[in-house]
C-alpha positions as a Markdown table, in Angstrom:
| # | Residue | x | y | z |
|---|---|---|---|---|
| 1 | Met | -0.1 | 0.0 | -0.2 |
| 2 | Glu | 1.5 | 3.4 | -0.9 |
| 3 | Val | 1.0 | 7.0 | 1.1 |
| 4 | Arg | -2.0 | 8.9 | 0.7 |
| 5 | Leu | -0.9 | 12.5 | 0.7 |
| 6 | Ile | -3.3 | 14.9 | 1.9 |
| 7 | Gly | -3.2 | 18.8 | 1.6 |
| 8 | Arg | -1.6 | 19.2 | -1.8 |
| 9 | Asp | -3.5 | 22.1 | -2.0 |
| 10 | Leu | -1.2 | 23.7 | 0.8 |
| 11 | Ile | 1.6 | 23.0 | -1.4 |
| 12 | Glu | 0.3 | 24.0 | -3.8 |
| 13 | Ala | -0.4 | 27.7 | -2.5 |
| 14 | Phe | 3.0 | 27.7 | -0.8 |
| 15 | Val | 4.6 | 27.1 | -4.5 |
| 16 | Arg | 2.6 | 30.2 | -6.1 |
| 17 | Glu | 4.4 | 32.4 | -4.0 |
| 18 | His | 7.8 | 30.4 | -3.3 |
| 19 | Leu | 8.1 | 29.2 | -7.3 |
| 20 | Asp | 11.5 | 28.3 | -6.1 |
| 21 | Ala | 10.2 | 25.3 | -4.0 |
| 22 | Arg | 8.2 | 23.7 | -6.5 |
| 23 | Ser | 10.7 | 21.0 | -7.3 |
| 24 | Ser | 12.0 | 20.0 | -4.2 |
| 25 | Leu | 8.1 | 19.8 | -2.8 |
| 26 | Asp | 7.1 | 17.9 | -6.4 |
| 27 | Arg | 10.6 | 15.4 | -5.2 |
| 28 | Trp | 8.9 | 15.3 | -1.8 |
| 29 | Ala | 5.3 | 14.3 | -2.4 |
| 30 | Arg | 6.7 | 11.9 | -5.2 |
| 31 | Ala | 9.1 | 10.1 | -2.4 |
| 32 | Ile | 6.1 | 10.3 | 0.2 |
| 33 | Glu | 3.6 | 8.6 | -2.9 |
| 34 | Ala | 5.8 | 5.9 | -3.6 |
| 35 | Asn | 7.0 | 4.5 | -0.1 |
| 36 | Asn | 5.1 | 3.0 | 2.7 |
| 37 | Phe | 6.5 | 3.8 | 5.7 |
| 38 | Arg | 5.6 | 1.6 | 9.3 |
| 39 | His | 7.6 | 3.7 | 11.9 |
| 40 | Leu | 9.7 | 6.9 | 11.9 |
| 41 | Val | 12.8 | 4.9 | 11.5 |
| 42 | Glu | 11.8 | 3.8 | 8.2 |
| 43 | Leu | 10.8 | 6.8 | 7.1 |
| 44 | Lys | 14.4 | 8.4 | 8.0 |
| 45 | Lys | 15.8 | 6.1 | 5.5 |
| 46 | Thr | 14.0 | 8.4 | 3.0 |
| 47 | Phe | 14.2 | 11.7 | 4.7 |
| 48 | Ser | 17.0 | 11.7 | 7.2 |
| 49 | Ala | 16.7 | 15.4 | 8.4 |
| 50 | Ala | 13.1 | 14.3 | 9.5 |
| 51 | Asp | 12.7 | 15.5 | 13.2 |
| 52 | Tyr | 9.2 | 14.5 | 15.3 |
| 53 | Val | 8.0 | 17.3 | 16.8 |
| 54 | Lys | 4.7 | 16.1 | 18.8 |
| 55 | Pro | 2.4 | 15.1 | 17.1 |
| 56 | Tyr | 4.0 | 16.8 | 13.8 |
| 57 | Thr | 6.8 | 15.3 | 11.6 |
| 58 | Val | 8.9 | 18.4 | 10.1 |
| 59 | Phe | 10.5 | 17.7 | 7.0 |
| 60 | Asn | 13.3 | 20.0 | 5.5 |
| 61 | Val | 12.5 | 21.4 | 1.9 |
| 62 | Ala | 15.3 | 22.9 | -0.5 |
| 63 | Gly | 18.0 | 21.9 | 2.0 |
| 64 | Ile | 17.0 | 24.3 | 5.2 |
| 65 | Lys | 15.4 | 27.0 | 3.2 |
| 66 | Tyr | 11.5 | 25.8 | 4.2 |
| 67 | Arg | 9.7 | 23.3 | 6.3 |
| 68 | Leu | 7.4 | 20.9 | 5.8 |
| 69 | Val | 5.1 | 20.3 | 9.2 |
| 70 | Ala | 2.6 | 17.1 | 8.6 |
| 71 | Leu | 0.5 | 14.7 | 10.9 |
| 72 | Val | 2.0 | 10.9 | 9.4 |
| 73 | Asp | -0.2 | 8.3 | 10.4 |
| 74 | Tyr | 1.8 | 5.1 | 10.1 |
| 75 | Glu | -1.4 | 2.8 | 10.9 |
| 76 | Leu | -3.5 | 4.3 | 8.0 |
| 77 | Gln | -0.6 | 5.0 | 5.5 |
| 78 | Thr | -1.5 | 9.0 | 5.2 |
| 79 | Val | 0.2 | 12.0 | 5.4 |
| 80 | Ser | -1.6 | 15.0 | 6.0 |
| 81 | Val | 0.4 | 18.5 | 5.1 |
| 82 | Glu | -0.3 | 21.2 | 8.1 |
| 83 | His | 1.8 | 23.7 | 7.0 |
| 84 | Val | 4.3 | 24.8 | 4.3 |
| 85 | Leu | 6.8 | 27.3 | 5.5 |
| 86 | Arg | 9.8 | 29.5 | 5.2 |
| 87 | Tyr | 12.2 | 28.7 | 7.6 |
| 88 | Glu | 12.1 | 31.9 | 9.5 |
| 89 | Glu | 8.3 | 31.3 | 9.9 |
| 90 | Tyr | 8.8 | 27.6 | 11.1 |
| 91 | Asp | 11.4 | 29.2 | 13.7 |
| 92 | Glu | 8.7 | 31.5 | 15.1 |
| 93 | Gln | 6.7 | 28.6 | 16.5 |
| 94 | Arg | 3.5 | 30.0 | 15.8 |
| 95 | Trp | 2.4 | 26.8 | 13.8 |
| 96 | Arg | 2.6 | 25.0 | 17.0 |
| 97 | Ala | -0.6 | 27.1 | 18.6 |
Protein backbone atom coordinates (compact mmCIF):
# COMPACT_ATOMS: atom_id res chain seq x y z
CA MET A 1 0.00 0.00 0.00
CA GLU A 2 1.38 3.40 -0.96
CA VAL A 3 1.07 6.45 1.25
CA ARG A 4 -1.89 8.75 0.60
CA LEU A 5 -0.91 12.43 0.58
CA ILE A 6 -3.48 14.86 1.97
CA GLY A 7 -3.06 18.61 1.67
CA ARG A 8 -1.62 18.99 -1.80
CA ASP A 9 -3.61 22.26 -2.00
CA LEU A 10 -1.44 23.72 0.78
CA ILE A 11 1.67 22.79 -1.17
CA GLU A 12 0.29 24.39 -4.34
CA ALA A 13 -0.63 27.59 -2.48
CA PHE A 14 2.88 27.80 -1.05
CA VAL A 15 4.50 27.21 -4.45
CA ARG A 16 2.49 30.06 -5.98
CA GLU A 17 4.35 32.42 -3.65
CA HIS A 18 7.68 30.56 -3.58
CA LEU A 19 8.33 29.29 -7.11
CA ASP A 20 11.80 28.05 -6.18
CA ALA A 21 10.22 25.47 -3.86
CA ARG A 22 8.29 23.66 -6.62
CA SER A 23 10.89 21.10 -7.66
CA SER A 24 11.84 20.24 -4.07
CA LEU A 25 8.21 19.88 -2.99
CA ASP A 26 7.39 17.80 -6.08
CA ARG A 27 10.29 15.45 -5.27
CA TRP A 28 9.13 15.26 -1.64
CA ALA A 29 5.54 14.42 -2.66
CA ARG A 30 6.66 11.74 -5.12
CA ALA A 31 8.91 10.15 -2.50
CA ILE A 32 6.11 10.18 0.08
CA GLU A 33 3.56 8.62 -2.27
CA ALA A 34 5.96 5.97 -3.58
CA ASN A 35 6.64 4.50 -0.14
CA ASN A 36 4.89 2.79 2.73
CA PHE A 37 6.61 3.74 5.95
CA ARG A 38 5.79 1.57 8.96
CA HIS A 39 7.42 3.90 11.50
CA LEU A 40 9.68 6.94 11.87
CA VAL A 41 12.88 4.91 11.57
CA GLU A 42 11.81 3.73 8.11
CA LEU A 43 10.74 7.23 7.10
CA LYS A 44 14.13 8.59 8.13
CA LYS A 45 15.83 6.18 5.70
CA THR A 46 14.29 8.27 2.92
CA PHE A 47 14.10 11.63 4.74
CA SER A 48 17.13 11.59 7.03
CA ALA A 49 16.58 15.15 8.27
CA ALA A 50 12.93 14.60 9.23
CA ASP A 51 12.20 15.29 12.89
CA TYR A 52 9.32 14.27 15.11
CA VAL A 53 7.94 17.30 16.94
CA LYS A 54 4.92 15.84 18.72
CA PRO A 55 2.46 15.27 17.09
CA TYR A 56 4.03 16.38 13.80
CA THR A 57 6.79 15.20 11.54
CA VAL A 58 8.82 18.13 10.18
CA PHE A 59 10.59 17.82 6.83
CA ASN A 60 13.34 20.06 5.46
CA VAL A 61 12.58 21.20 1.92
CA ALA A 62 15.13 22.79 -0.42
CA GLY A 63 17.89 22.19 2.08
CA ILE A 64 16.93 24.18 5.15
CA LYS A 65 15.14 26.98 3.30
CA TYR A 66 11.61 25.65 3.89
CA ARG A 67 9.84 23.37 6.37
CA LEU A 68 6.88 21.10 5.72
CA VAL A 69 4.92 20.14 8.83
CA ALA A 70 2.76 17.04 8.52
CA LEU A 71 0.81 14.53 10.53
CA VAL A 72 1.98 11.04 9.60
CA ASP A 73 -0.32 8.10 10.33
CA TYR A 74 1.74 4.98 9.81
CA GLU A 75 -1.20 2.64 10.39
CA LEU A 76 -3.49 4.33 7.85
CA GLN A 77 -0.57 5.15 5.52
CA THR A 78 -1.50 8.83 5.26
CA VAL A 79 0.56 12.01 5.38
CA SER A 80 -1.50 15.12 6.02
CA VAL A 81 0.28 18.38 5.22
CA GLU A 82 -0.54 20.91 7.93
CA HIS A 83 1.89 23.74 7.08
CA VAL A 84 4.50 24.66 4.50
CA LEU A 85 6.65 27.48 5.86
CA ARG A 86 9.74 29.53 5.22
CA TYR A 87 12.46 28.66 7.74
CA GLU A 88 11.92 31.99 9.52
CA GLU A 89 8.18 31.31 9.92
CA TYR A 90 8.86 27.83 11.22
CA ASP A 91 11.40 29.16 13.69
CA GLU A 92 8.82 31.56 15.17
CA GLN A 93 6.88 28.48 16.39
CA ARG A 94 3.43 30.02 15.72
CA TRP A 95 2.49 26.90 13.73
CA ARG A 96 2.44 24.95 17.00
CA ALA A 97 -0.41 26.96 18.51
